[in-house]
N, C-alpha and C positions, 0 to 999 in steps of 0.2 A: 244321771244323777238323781238321787232321791232325797227327800227332805221329810223328816218326821214331824207331822203336825197333828196335835190333839190325839196322839197315840196311833195315828195312821201314817204309813210311809207313802208319800205321794211322789210320783215320777215328775221330774221337771225337765222340760224340753227347752233348750236355750236357742233363741233366734235373735240374731244381731245383738247378742250380749244381754238380752232380757229373758228371764226364766219364766216359762209358762207352765202352769199345772196341767198335767194330762188327765182331765177328768170329763166324765159325762155330766149332764145336768143333774141326774139323780145323785151322783156321787158329790156334786157341789152342794146340793141341798142337804145331804147327810152331814157334810162338814159344817154348814151353817148351824145345824141343830147342835153339833158338838161345840161349836164356838159359844153358843148361847148358854151352855151349862158348865163350861170350864171356868177357871178362876181368872183367866186373862181377858184382855180387850183386843179386839181385832180390826183390821181393815182389809177390804177387798178391792182389787183393781181389775180393770177390764181392758187389757192391752189389745189394740188393733193395729194395723199397719202404720197409721199416723203416729200412734204412741211410740212405736219402735223407731221411726224415723226421727222423731223429736228427742227421744232418749239418746240417740247417737251423738247429739251435740250438747245435750244438757245432762251433765253427770249427776246433779242433785235429783232430777227426775228419774233417771235410770236407777239410782240407789233406792228411791222410794218404791219403784215398781218391784225391784228385787228383794225388798224387805217386807213386802205384803204377806199377809197370812193366807191369801188365795189370789191367784192371777189366772183369770179365765181367758180362753182364746176367743176374743170377740172379733170375728172377721174370717171370711173364707180364705183370705190371703195368708193367714197364719197356718191354716190347715194345709194349703198347697206347699208353703215353705217347709213345714214339718215333713212332708212327703219327700221333698227334694233333699232334705237333710238325712233321710233314712230313719226318722224317728216320728212316725205319724201320730198326731194328736187325735184322740178318739172322737171329739165332737166340737163343733163350733157352738159357743154359748154366748149369745148377745147379752149386753148389759141390761137392756129393757126386758128381755125374757127372764133373766135371772131375778131382776128387781120385782117383776110381777109375781113370780113363783114364790119368792121369799115373802111377799105381802099375803099371798094366799095361805102360806104356812104360818105366818104371824097371826092371821085371823083364827086359825085352828088352835094356836098355842097361847093366844091372848097376849102377844108381845106388842108393846107400843112401837109405833113407826112414825118417824119424823122426817119432813122434807124441808130442805133449804136450797134457795137459789131458784132458777127458772125465770123469775121476773114476770111482770104484766099479768099477774093472777093465774099463771100457768100452774104453779104448785098447788094452789087452792083447788083448782079444777081437777088436777090429777088426783089429789087426795079424796075429793068427793067421788070421782069415778071408781077409785079403788074400794072405797067403803060401800058403794052401791053394788059392785061386782062381787066382793067377798064380804058378806055380812059378818060382822064381828071384828073386821079390820080396824084398828085404832090408829088410822093415818091422820096426821094433822101437820100444819105448817110450823116450822121453827123460825122465829123472828117475823119478818114481814116480807111481802112480795117484791119490795124494792131492794132487798138485800143483794149485795154483789161482793165479788172476791176483793174488790178494792177497799172494802171496810175491814178494819182490824176487828178481831174477836173482842167483844165487850159485853157487859151485862144487858145492854139493850137487846141483844139477841134472845134474851130469855123472857122478854115482856109477855109473850103469848103463852108461856108455860103455865100449867096449874101450880098451885102453891107448893104441893109436894111433887118433886120431880120423880117421874116413874123410873125405877131402876131396870137395868137390862133392856134398854131401848135399842132400836135399829135406826140409823140416820142415813138417808140417801142425800147426796150433795150434787147439785147440778149447776156448776159454775163454769163449765167448759173444760175441755181436755187440758191436762197439765196443771192449770190453775186450781182445779178442784182437788187433785191429788196433793198438791203442795199445801192447799188450805187444810185438808184433813191431817196431813203429817204435822202441821204446825199447831193445830188446835185440838186434837183428839184428847191429849192429856188434860185439857181444861174442861172436858165434858165427861166426868166420871160416870154418869148415868148411861152413857153410850156403850153398849157391848160390841156392836159391829157398825162400822161406817164404810160406805161404799160410794164412790164417785160414778155418776150415771149419765153424765153428758146430756144429750137431748132426750133422754127417756121421758121426762115430764111432758115434753111436747107431744109425744106419741100417746102417753096415757091420758093426757087431757083432751085428746082428739084434735089438737091444734094442727098436727101434721099427720097424714095418713101413712101408715106402714106400707112397705112395698108389697105388691101381690106375692103369693107363695111361690110362684114360678120365678120371680126375680130373686127371692131369697134362696131358693134351691140352686139357682145358676150362679149365685155370688154376685149378682148385679144390683145390689142395694144402692151402690154408689151411683149408678146411673139414674135410679129413681130419685135419689136426693138431689142430684145435679139438676134434674128437670124441675123439681119443686123449689130448689134453693140454689140458683146458679152462682150466688156469691160464694158458695163453698168450693169453687173450682180449684183454689189454691190447695186446700186440704185434700181434695180428691186426686189432684195431680201427685201429691206426695204418697198417697195410699196406693193408687192404682199403677203408677209408673216408677216413682223413685223407689218405693219399697221392694218390689220384685228385682229391680236392677241391683240394689244393694245386696239382696239375699244371693242372687246369682254370682255377683262379684266376690262376696265373701266365701261362697262355696268353691269357686274356682281357685281363690288364693289358698284356701286351706288344703286343697288337694295338691297344690304345687310346693307346699312346704315339705 
């Protein structure tokens, strides 16, 4: 299946009922540039194995993922699943890598960037590090560091904004998987100055230096989950769904589809 987006036909690879864009990082960034100059507003999702397991039982979440303007393959598990299905996805694109490259591009293009969520000063630190790393990056906090998904969208979220809201902004939302995608879906229409919104999960923690990213060898071998488990053992339930439940569901669906 292909879907025409911003004038470009993008192949979609369906895994457990969720459609993933078959893109390289370079192609994803090209699409971001197109999104910023067209007349529409867009949101990007970063499906990983946990997302697909959750989407299986949450129809609203599944519909949000499948309605997104871009859905990247955030996880080696999706790459392996695409191979098993005979429709290999070109490249794993992690949410934190895409966010950082978008910020680098935003610095070059003078696009305003806003961060919401994270908590405990993490977003402020992430914004500061982005501005230091990419001179010209206009990254700043939206709302305050205590903002959480439990709050309903209201005017208080705009208190830290300049008097004139910058148009064509990019918004990164870190409120945790599922919650952040639903928050974007509910509130994007209330933020006409946002051109692109993207849920980024724990990306702020990495960009703020609060959590170290896995060594390259872990990333190449698809063992990021083992690194995260060592640093954050409380994530074991999420990791079980990603590392054990997800491949089982993919294998089961593949076997069932071949017996029909």
